[in-house]
Each structure stands twice: as structure tokens, then as C-alpha cells.
N, CA, C and O atoms as CSV, one atom per row, in Angstrom:
chain,resi,resn,atom,element,x,y,z
A,1,MET,N,N,0.847,-1.175,0.000
A,1,MET,CA,C,0.000,0.000,0.000
A,1,MET,C,C,0.897,1.244,0.000
A,1,MET,O,O,1.816,1.344,0.813
A,2,ILE,N,N,0.643,2.154,-0.873
A,2,ILE,CA,C,1.430,3.371,-0.986
A,2,ILE,C,C,0.579,4.539,-0.502
A,2,ILE,O,O,-0.553,4.738,-0.942
A,3,LEU,N,N,1.164,5.311,0.425
A,3,LEU,CA,C,0.471,6.497,0.918
A,3,LEU,C,C,1.030,7.724,0.227
A,3,LEU,O,O,2.232,7.984,0.287
A,4,ARG,N,N,0.182,8.461,-0.415
A,4,ARG,CA,C,0.602,9.681,-1.086
A,4,ARG,C,C,0.081,10.882,-0.313
A,4,ARG,O,O,-1.053,10.903,0.164
A,5,ASN,N,N,0.937,11.864,-0.209
A,5,ASN,CA,C,0.579,13.096,0.500
A,5,ASN,C,C,0.079,12.832,1.917
A,5,ASN,O,O,-0.774,13.560,2.425
A,6,ALA,N,N,0.613,11.790,2.552
A,6,ALA,CA,C,0.221,11.494,3.928
A,6,ALA,C,C,0.827,12.549,4.844
A,6,ALA,O,O,1.954,12.999,4.633
A,7,ARG,N,N,0.083,12.928,5.840
A,7,ARG,CA,C,0.548,13.956,6.761
A,7,ARG,C,C,0.240,13.526,8.187
A,7,ARG,O,O,-0.847,13.028,8.478
A,8,CYS,N,N,1.189,13.718,9.053
A,8,CYS,CA,C,0.993,13.373,10.460
A,8,CYS,C,C,0.029,14.370,11.110
A,8,CYS,O,O,-0.251,15.432,10.555
A,9,ASN,N,N,-0.465,14.011,12.277
A,9,ASN,CA,C,-1.325,14.917,13.029
A,9,ASN,C,C,-0.531,15.995,13.746
A,9,ASN,O,O,-1.120,16.915,14.314
A,10,ASN,N,N,0.785,15.902,13.734
A,10,ASN,CA,C,1.609,16.907,14.386
A,10,ASN,C,C,1.470,18.243,13.662
A,10,ASN,O,O,1.444,18.310,12.433
A,11,LYS,N,N,1.382,19.298,14.459
A,11,LYS,CA,C,1.288,20.632,13.866
A,11,LYS,C,C,2.665,21.259,13.910
A,11,LYS,O,O,3.412,21.074,14.871
A,12,ASP,N,N,2.991,21.988,12.888
A,12,ASP,CA,C,4.277,22.667,12.904
A,12,ASP,C,C,4.102,24.064,13.499
A,12,ASP,O,O,2.983,24.496,13.777
A,13,ASN,N,N,5.202,24.752,13.688
A,13,ASN,CA,C,5.182,26.054,14.354
A,13,ASN,C,C,4.308,27.068,13.631
A,13,ASN,O,O,3.665,27.893,14.281
A,14,ILE,N,N,4.268,27.029,12.326
A,14,ILE,CA,C,3.474,27.994,11.571
A,14,ILE,C,C,1.989,27.833,11.890
A,14,ILE,O,O,1.267,28.821,12.028
A,15,GLU,N,N,1.537,26.587,12.007
A,15,GLU,CA,C,0.133,26.355,12.341
A,15,GLU,C,C,-0.190,26.835,13.748
A,15,GLU,O,O,-1.276,27.365,13.986
A,16,PHE,N,N,0.744,26.655,14.690
A,16,PHE,CA,C,0.514,27.145,16.043
A,16,PHE,C,C,0.438,28.665,16.084
A,16,PHE,O,O,-0.399,29.225,16.793
A,17,VAL,N,N,1.294,29.328,15.340
A,17,VAL,CA,C,1.271,30.795,15.297
A,17,VAL,C,C,-0.071,31.277,14.756
A,17,VAL,O,O,-0.643,32.234,15.278
A,18,LYS,N,N,-0.574,30.623,13.716
A,18,LYS,CA,C,-1.880,30.990,13.165
A,18,LYS,C,C,-2.993,30.737,14.182
A,18,LYS,O,O,-3.950,31.506,14.271
A,19,LEU,N,N,-2.856,29.642,14.955
A,19,LEU,CA,C,-3.881,29.278,15.923
A,19,LEU,C,C,-3.984,30.297,17.048
A,19,LEU,O,O,-5.089,30.684,17.429
A,20,ILE,N,N,-2.862,30.732,17.581
A,20,ILE,CA,C,-2.906,31.634,18.730
A,20,ILE,C,C,-2.967,33.102,18.339
A,20,ILE,O,O,-3.210,33.949,19.198
A,21,GLU,N,N,-2.753,33.428,17.076
A,21,GLU,CA,C,-2.909,34.780,16.537
A,21,GLU,C,C,-2.097,35.829,17.296
A,21,GLU,O,O,-2.613,36.902,17.608
A,22,GLY,N,N,-0.845,35.531,17.591
A,22,GLY,CA,C,0.040,36.501,18.217
A,22,GLY,C,C,-0.183,36.729,19.697
A,22,GLY,O,O,0.416,37.641,20.266
A,23,VAL,N,N,-1.021,35.933,20.340
A,23,VAL,CA,C,-1.288,36.069,21.768
A,23,VAL,C,C,-0.167,35.390,22.546
A,23,VAL,O,O,0.465,34.460,22.047
A,24,ASP,N,N,0.078,35.854,23.765
A,24,ASP,CA,C,1.050,35.215,24.646
A,24,ASP,C,C,0.657,33.751,24.835
A,24,ASP,O,O,-0.481,33.454,25.199
A,25,ILE,N,N,1.590,32.844,24.591
A,25,ILE,CA,C,1.281,31.411,24.608
A,25,ILE,C,C,0.831,30.930,25.985
A,25,ILE,O,O,-0.045,30.070,26.078
A,26,VAL,N,N,1.415,31.470,27.053
A,26,VAL,CA,C,1.024,31.055,28.403
A,26,VAL,C,C,-0.413,31.476,28.690
A,26,VAL,O,O,-1.198,30.702,29.237
A,27,ARG,N,N,-0.749,32.703,28.317
A,27,ARG,CA,C,-2.117,33.182,28.523
A,27,ARG,C,C,-3.103,32.373,27.681
A,27,ARG,O,O,-4.212,32.085,28.133
A,28,PHE,N,N,-2.710,32.010,26.471
A,28,PHE,CA,C,-3.566,31.197,25.601
A,28,PHE,C,C,-3.842,29.841,26.251
A,28,PHE,O,O,-4.985,29.383,26.272
A,29,ILE,N,N,-2.806,29.204,26.778
A,29,ILE,CA,C,-2.971,27.888,27.407
A,29,ILE,C,C,-3.853,27.990,28.644
A,29,ILE,O,O,-4.718,27.141,28.856
A,30,LYS,N,N,-3.647,29.011,29.458
A,30,LYS,CA,C,-4.465,29.180,30.661
A,30,LYS,C,C,-5.926,29.425,30.299
A,30,LYS,O,O,-6.824,28.929,30.980
A,31,THR,N,N,-6.169,30.180,29.240
A,31,THR,CA,C,-7.540,30.411,28.793
A,31,THR,C,C,-8.182,29.104,28.341
A,31,THR,O,O,-9.342,28.834,28.651
A,32,GLN,N,N,-7.423,28.297,27.610
A,32,GLN,CA,C,-7.949,27.006,27.149
A,32,GLN,C,C,-8.257,26.088,28.334
A,32,GLN,O,O,-9.238,25.345,28.294
A,33,ARG,N,N,-7.433,26.128,29.389
A,33,ARG,CA,C,-7.693,25.299,30.573
A,33,ARG,C,C,-8.983,25.722,31.253
A,33,ARG,O,O,-9.757,24.875,31.698
A,34,ILE,N,N,-9.225,27.034,31.338
A,34,ILE,CA,C,-10.460,27.522,31.956
A,34,ILE,C,C,-11.667,27.086,31.124
A,34,ILE,O,O,-12.690,26.679,31.676
A,35,LYS,N,N,-11.548,27.173,29.805
A,35,LYS,CA,C,-12.637,26.710,28.927
A,35,LYS,C,C,-12.896,25.216,29.126
A,35,LYS,O,O,-14.046,24.780,29.182
A,36,TRP,N,N,-11.824,24.443,29.231
A,36,TRP,CA,C,-11.967,22.997,29.380
A,36,TRP,C,C,-12.622,22.660,30.718
A,36,TRP,O,O,-13.456,21.757,30.779
A,37,LEU,N,N,-12.261,23.369,31.791
A,37,LEU,CA,C,-12.893,23.137,33.087
A,37,LEU,C,C,-14.393,23.390,32.993
A,37,LEU,O,O,-15.189,22.617,33.525
A,38,GLY,N,N,-14.779,24.469,32.319
A,38,GLY,CA,C,-16.201,24.761,32.148
A,38,GLY,C,C,-16.913,23.701,31.333
A,38,GLY,O,O,-18.053,23.344,31.629
A,39,ARG,N,N,-16.246,23.196,30.307
A,39,ARG,CA,C,-16.839,22.158,29.482
A,39,ARG,C,C,-17.027,20.867,30.280
A,39,ARG,O,O,-18.058,20.205,30.161
A,40,ILE,N,N,-16.041,20.516,31.084
A,40,ILE,CA,C,-16.144,19.297,31.893
A,40,ILE,C,C,-17.253,19.443,32.928
A,40,ILE,O,O,-18.014,18.505,33.163
A,41,GLU,N,N,-17.342,20.613,33.543
A,41,GLU,CA,C,-18.379,20.839,34.560
A,41,GLU,C,C,-19.772,20.723,33.954
A,41,GLU,O,O,-20.706,20.312,34.643
A,42,GLY,N,N,-19.930,21.071,32.695
A,42,GLY,CA,C,-21.230,20.965,32.040
A,42,GLY,C,C,-21.587,19.567,31.565
A,42,GLY,O,O,-22.709,19.327,31.120
A,43,MET,N,N,-20.632,18.640,31.657
A,43,MET,CA,C,-20.877,17.272,31.202
A,43,MET,C,C,-21.755,16.498,32.180
A,43,MET,O,O,-21.913,16.879,33.340
A,44,ASP,N,N,-22.318,15.410,31.684
A,44,ASP,CA,C,-23.098,14.496,32.495
A,44,ASP,C,C,-22.189,13.824,33.523
A,44,ASP,O,O,-21.002,13.622,33.265
A,45,GLN,N,N,-22.741,13.480,34.685
A,45,GLN,CA,C,-21.958,12.858,35.759
A,45,GLN,C,C,-21.335,11.526,35.346
A,45,GLN,O,O,-20.330,11.115,35.927
A,46,ALA,N,N,-21.908,10.847,34.358
A,46,ALA,CA,C,-21.416,9.526,33.962
A,46,ALA,C,C,-20.234,9.594,32.995
A,46,ALA,O,O,-19.599,8.569,32.745
A,47,ARG,N,N,-19.923,10.755,32.448
A,47,ARG,CA,C,-18.827,10.880,31.482
A,47,ARG,C,C,-17.483,10.678,32.170
A,47,ARG,O,O,-17.296,11.142,33.295
A,48,PRO,N,N,-16.551,10.002,31.525
A,48,PRO,CA,C,-15.248,9.717,32.149
A,48,PRO,C,C,-14.469,10.972,32.566
A,48,PRO,O,O,-13.843,10.975,33.625
A,49,ALA,N,N,-14.495,12.021,31.766
A,49,ALA,CA,C,-13.760,13.237,32.122
A,49,ALA,C,C,-14.329,13.859,33.397
A,49,ALA,O,O,-13.578,14.339,34.247
A,50,ARG,N,N,-15.629,13.849,33.526
A,50,ARG,CA,C,-16.279,14.399,34.728
A,50,ARG,C,C,-15.952,13.551,35.946
A,50,ARG,O,O,-15.705,14.084,37.028
A,51,LYS,N,N,-15.948,12.225,35.775
A,51,LYS,CA,C,-15.592,11.339,36.877
A,51,LYS,C,C,-14.161,11.605,37.349
A,51,LYS,O,O,-13.894,11.633,38.550
A,52,LEU,N,N,-13.253,11.798,36.410
A,52,LEU,CA,C,-11.861,12.061,36.771
A,52,LEU,C,C,-11.700,13.401,37.478
A,52,LEU,O,O,-10.863,13.530,38.372
A,53,LEU,N,N,-12.481,14.388,37.095
A,53,LEU,CA,C,-12.410,15.692,37.743
A,53,LEU,C,C,-12.813,15.590,39.210
A,53,LEU,O,O,-12.223,16.250,40.065
A,54,GLU,N,N,-13.801,14.777,39.496
A,54,GLU,CA,C,-14.322,14.666,40.858
A,54,GLU,C,C,-13.702,13.519,41.650
A,54,GLU,O,O,-14.023,13.345,42.826
A,55,TRP,N,N,-12.826,12.738,41.036
A,55,TRP,CA,C,-12.247,11.565,41.661
A,55,TRP,C,C,-11.284,11.945,42.785
A,55,TRP,O,O,-10.451,12.838,42.629
A,56,LYS,N,N,-11.409,11.263,43.902
A,56,LYS,CA,C,-10.488,11.440,45.025
A,56,LYS,C,C,-9.763,10.107,45.231
A,56,LYS,O,O,-10.399,9.120,45.598
A,57,PRO,N,N,-8.457,10.059,45.004
A,57,PRO,CA,C,-7.732,8.795,45.137
A,57,PRO,C,C,-7.702,8.308,46.578
A,57,PRO,O,O,-7.663,9.096,47.523
A,58,MET,N,N,-7.721,7.004,46.717
A,58,MET,CA,C,-7.666,6.376,48.031
A,58,MET,C,C,-6.264,5.812,48.229
A,58,MET,O,O,-5.552,5.543,47.261
A,59,GLY,N,N,-5.877,5.637,49.476
A,59,GLY,CA,C,-4.577,5.037,49.757
A,59,GLY,C,C,-3.598,6.058,50.279
A,59,GLY,O,O,-3.958,7.196,50.579
A,60,THR,N,N,-2.351,5.634,50.383
A,60,THR,CA,C,-1.324,6.504,50.938
A,60,THR,C,C,-0.659,7.306,49.834
A,60,THR,O,O,-0.610,6.891,48.676
A,61,ARG,N,N,-0.154,8.454,50.221
A,61,ARG,CA,C,0.546,9.328,49.279
A,61,ARG,C,C,2.048,9.156,49.462
A,61,ARG,O,O,2.504,8.766,50.537
A,62,PRO,N,N,2.807,9.440,48.430
A,62,PRO,CA,C,4.254,9.363,48.577
A,62,PRO,C,C,4.785,10.448,49.524
A,62,PRO,O,O,4.154,11.487,49.719
A,63,VAL,N,N,5.943,10.182,50.097
A,63,VAL,CA,C,6.572,11.125,51.020
A,63,VAL,C,C,7.072,12.335,50.234
A,63,VAL,O,O,7.506,12.205,49.089
A,64,GLY,N,N,7.008,13.495,50.847
A,64,GLY,CA,C,7.503,14.704,50.210
A,64,GLY,C,C,6.389,15.684,49.892
A,64,GLY,O,O,5.236,15.503,50.284
A,65,ARG,N,N,6.765,16.714,49.179
A,65,ARG,CA,C,5.796,17.735,48.805
A,65,ARG,C,C,4.797,17.167,47.804
A,65,ARG,O,O,5.189,16.483,46.858
A,66,PRO,N,N,3.507,17.446,48.004
A,66,PRO,CA,C,2.509,16.964,47.038
A,66,PRO,C,C,2.717,17.593,45.670
A,66,PRO,O,O,3.136,18.746,45.569
A,67,ARG,N,N,2.430,16.849,44.634
A,67,ARG,CA,C,2.542,17.372,43.273
A,67,ARG,C,C,1.446,18.387,43.003
A,67,ARG,O,O,0.339,18.289,43.533
A,68,GLN,N,N,1.771,19.351,42.178
A,68,GLN,CA,C,0.789,20.345,41.769
A,68,GLN,C,C,-0.163,19.694,40.778
A,68,GLN,O,O,0.270,19.139,39.768
A,69,ARG,N,N,-1.441,19.760,41.060
A,69,ARG,CA,C,-2.425,19.147,40.176
A,69,ARG,C,C,-2.985,20.178,39.203
A,69,ARG,O,O,-2.926,21.384,39.443
A,70,TRP,N,N,-3.527,19.674,38.107
A,70,TRP,CA,C,-4.095,20.518,37.057
A,70,TRP,C,C,-5.180,21.423,37.621
A,70,TRP,O,O,-5.229,22.615,37.319
A,71,GLN,N,N,-6.057,20.837,38.451
A,71,GLN,CA,C,-7.159,21.597,39.021
A,71,GLN,C,C,-6.659,22.769,39.852
A,71,GLN,O,O,-7.213,23.866,39.775
A,72,GLU,N,N,-5.624,22.547,40.639
A,72,GLU,CA,C,-5.112,23.609,41.496
A,72,GLU,C,C,-4.598,24.783,40.671
A,72,GLU,O,O,-4.786,25.940,41.046
A,73,ASP,N,N,-3.948,24.485,39.547
A,73,ASP,CA,C,-3.477,25.552,38.657
A,73,ASP,C,C,-4.649,26.357,38.097
A,73,ASP,O,O,-4.598,27.586,38.051
A,74,VAL,N,N,-5.695,25.667,37.677
A,74,VAL,CA,C,-6.853,26.356,37.094
A,74,VAL,C,C,-7.579,27.167,38.169
A,74,VAL,O,O,-8.011,28.291,37.911
A,75,PHE,N,N,-7.713,26.604,39.370
A,75,PHE,CA,C,-8.382,27.334,40.447
A,75,PHE,C,C,-7.595,28.592,40.827
A,75,PHE,O,O,-8.188,29.619,41.157
A,76,GLU,N,N,-6.277,28.511,40.781
A,76,GLU,CA,C,-5.439,29.684,41.051
A,76,GLU,C,C,-5.686,30.774,40.000
A,76,GLU,O,O,-5.769,31.958,40.325
A,77,ASP,N,N,-5.801,30.354,38.741
A,77,ASP,CA,C,-6.100,31.314,37.672
A,77,ASP,C,C,-7.478,31.945,37.867
A,77,ASP,O,O,-7.657,33.138,37.625
A,78,LEU,N,N,-8.453,31.139,38.306
A,78,LEU,CA,C,-9.792,31.675,38.551
A,78,LEU,C,C,-9.784,32.676,39.704
A,78,LEU,O,O,-10.527,33.657,39.677
A,79,LYS,N,N,-8.952,32.435,40.712
A,79,LYS,CA,C,-8.834,33.396,41.814
A,79,LYS,C,C,-8.276,34.728,41.310
A,79,LYS,O,O,-8.715,35.794,41.740
A,80,LYS,N,N,-7.309,34.658,40.397
A,80,LYS,CA,C,-6.745,35.884,39.827
A,80,LYS,C,C,-7.798,36.664,39.044
A,80,LYS,O,O,-7.754,37.892,38.975
A,81,LEU,N,N,-8.737,35.939,38.462
A,81,LEU,CA,C,-9.825,36.580,37.715
A,81,LEU,C,C,-10.977,36.997,38.627
A,81,LEU,O,O,-11.968,37.560,38.163
A,82,LYS,N,N,-10.843,36.720,39.932
A,82,LYS,CA,C,-11.842,37.061,40.949
A,82,LYS,C,C,-13.185,36.379,40.690
A,82,LYS,O,O,-14.243,37.000,40.787
A,83,VAL,N,N,-13.117,35.089,40.358
A,83,VAL,CA,C,-14.320,34.289,40.167
A,83,VAL,C,C,-14.620,33.604,41.490
A,83,VAL,O,O,-13.800,32.835,41.991
A,84,LYS,N,N,-15.780,33.874,42.054
A,84,LYS,CA,C,-16.123,33.323,43.367
A,84,LYS,C,C,-16.703,31.910,43.259
A,84,LYS,O,O,-16.213,30.987,43.910
A,85,ASN,N,N,-17.731,31.742,42.452
A,85,ASN,CA,C,-18.404,30.448,42.356
A,85,ASN,C,C,-18.254,29.928,40.926
A,85,ASN,O,O,-19.115,30.172,40.081
A,86,TRP,N,N,-17.181,29.225,40.664
A,86,TRP,CA,C,-16.871,28.803,39.297
A,86,TRP,C,C,-17.851,27.765,38.783
A,86,TRP,O,O,-18.071,27.689,37.574
A,87,LYS,N,N,-18.453,26.957,39.662
A,87,LYS,CA,C,-19.396,25.930,39.188
A,87,LYS,C,C,-20.643,26.575,38.601
A,87,LYS,O,O,-21.140,26.133,37.566
A,88,GLU,N,N,-21.147,27.604,39.244
A,88,GLU,CA,C,-22.317,28.318,38.712
A,88,GLU,C,C,-21.955,29.032,37.407
A,88,GLU,O,O,-22.753,29.073,36.470
A,89,THR,N,N,-20.754,29.588,37.359
A,89,THR,CA,C,-20.302,30.267,36.146
A,89,THR,C,C,-20.205,29.285,34.989
A,89,THR,O,O,-20.565,29.611,33.857
A,90,ALA,N,N,-19.717,28.076,35.274
A,90,ALA,CA,C,-19.551,27.064,34.233
A,90,ALA,C,C,-20.892,26.583,33.694
A,90,ALA,O,O,-20.994,26.231,32.519
A,91,LYS,N,N,-21.917,26.563,34.533
A,91,LYS,CA,C,-23.227,26.097,34.087
A,91,LYS,C,C,-23.892,27.088,33.139
A,91,LYS,O,O,-24.673,26.699,32.271
A,92,ASP,N,N,-23.584,28.352,33.309
A,92,ASP,CA,C,-24.133,29.389,32.432
A,92,ASP,C,C,-23.162,29.587,31.269
A,92,ASP,O,O,-22.092,30.168,31.450
A,93,GLY,N,N,-23.519,29.121,30.100
A,93,GLY,CA,C,-22.631,29.134,28.946
A,93,GLY,C,C,-22.161,30.524,28.543
A,93,GLY,O,O,-21.001,30.708,28.176
A,94,ARG,N,N,-23.058,31.500,28.611
A,94,ARG,CA,C,-22.692,32.852,28.206
A,94,ARG,C,C,-21.663,33.454,29.157
A,94,ARG,O,O,-20.700,34.089,28.728
A,95,THR,N,N,-21.880,33.244,30.457
A,95,THR,CA,C,-20.944,33.747,31.454
A,95,THR,C,C,-19.600,33.054,31.314
A,95,THR,O,O,-18.554,33.671,31.515
A,96,GLU,N,N,-19.624,31.779,30.973
A,96,GLU,CA,C,-18.385,31.021,30.775
A,96,GLU,C,C,-17.587,31.600,29.605
A,96,GLU,O,O,-16.368,31.742,29.696
A,97,ARG,N,N,-18.259,31.929,28.526
A,97,ARG,CA,C,-17.576,32.540,27.376
A,97,ARG,C,C,-17.021,33.911,27.738
A,97,ARG,O,O,-15.918,34.265,27.322
A,98,ASP,N,N,-17.784,34.687,28.513
A,98,ASP,CA,C,-17.298,35.997,28.958
A,98,ASP,C,C,-16.062,35.847,29.829
A,98,ASP,O,O,-15.127,36.642,29.737
A,99,LEU,N,N,-16.062,34.824,30.673
A,99,LEU,CA,C,-14.911,34.564,31.536
A,99,LEU,C,C,-13.676,34.218,30.701
A,99,LEU,O,O,-12.574,34.676,31.002
A,100,ALA,N,N,-13.859,33.422,29.669
A,100,ALA,CA,C,-12.740,33.071,28.792
A,100,ALA,C,C,-12.202,34.304,28.082
A,100,ALA,O,O,-10.990,34.430,27.904
A,101,GLU,N,N,-13.071,35.207,27.676
A,101,GLU,CA,C,-12.626,36.444,27.036
A,101,GLU,C,C,-11.871,37.334,28.031
A,101,GLU,O,O,-10.875,37.964,27.676
A,102,ARG,N,N,-12.354,37.381,29.280
A,102,ARG,CA,C,-11.638,38.143,30.307
A,102,ARG,C,C,-10.253,37.550,30.545
A,102,ARG,O,O,-9.285,38.284,30.742
A,103,ALA,N,N,-10.159,36.228,30.526
A,103,ALA,CA,C,-8.875,35.566,30.765
A,103,ALA,C,C,-7.885,35.890,29.648
A,103,ALA,O,O,-6.683,35.998,29.895
A,104,LYS,N,N,-8.381,36.046,28.426
A,104,LYS,CA,C,-7.487,36.357,27.296
A,104,LYS,C,C,-6.810,37.702,27.472
A,104,LYS,O,O,-5.668,37.885,27.050
A,105,THR,N,N,-7.504,38.646,28.093
A,105,THR,CA,C,-6.967,40.004,28.196
A,105,THR,C,C,-6.450,40.342,29.588
A,105,THR,O,O,-5.940,41.442,29.799
A,106,HIS,N,N,-6.568,39.431,30.535
A,106,HIS,CA,C,-6.139,39.709,31.911
A,106,HIS,C,C,-4.613,39.750,31.998
A,106,HIS,O,O,-3.939,38.835,31.523
A,107,LYS,N,N,-4.075,40.794,32.594
A,107,LYS,CA,C,-2.614,40.967,32.657
A,107,LYS,C,C,-1.963,40.053,33.693
A,107,LYS,O,O,-0.777,39.744,33.574
A,108,GLY,N,N,-2.711,39.616,34.706
A,108,GLY,CA,C,-2.128,38.824,35.783
A,108,GLY,C,C,-1.981,37.342,35.482
A,108,GLY,O,O,-1.341,36.623,36.249
A,109,LEU,N,N,-2.553,36.873,34.395
A,109,LEU,CA,C,-2.445,35.431,34.086
A,109,LEU,C,C,-1.151,35.111,33.396
A,109,LEU,O,O,-0.898,33.952,33.066
């Protein structure tokens, strides 16, 4: 079998530049994380992503400083945006979009 014009799913730097449109890459990633948290919160309780968000591991933890979790990073960003009740914000789609737009332009993120 011969594959012609086959292309990997990897994106090159030019495609990333077009995707973020000259925005600071760190701010872009943080905005995407906030959007993803809102999307997961709006999912049904039976969905695997929602289960993982609410999952609390059982058992003993390793010795030393606890690892920084994804949720903690996103919650820290929400605090910088002065969001008090993020679950209610996530349920309201319009407010969630407004929050993502605020995150794009917020200087502290």
C-alpha cells in the first residue's frame, strides 16, 4: 500500500502561530484550561472526564511535597480573575464565554 501526501497529526510552528494569533502562549494555554474546566463541569456525571475531575484517590501518598495538580493551577487562575463560584459560572454558557474572554486580556495570568 502506498500512501501519497500522507501527513501526520503533528502541527508545525506555523500552524501554532496561526492558531494563537500573536497572543502570549502562556495566557492562551491558561484560557484554554479555563474553557476545558467549564466544558467538563457541564458534562453528564457519567462521562469519564467528569468522573476524573471529581475523583479522590484512596490510599497513601508518597513522602515529600505533594505534586501540583491541574485543578489547582486552574483554580489559582480563577482566583486571579476574581471568580467566586466557578461551578455556577460554568453552568451558564454565556458567562463562561465571557470569563474566557476576560482571561485572554487579563494581565495577571
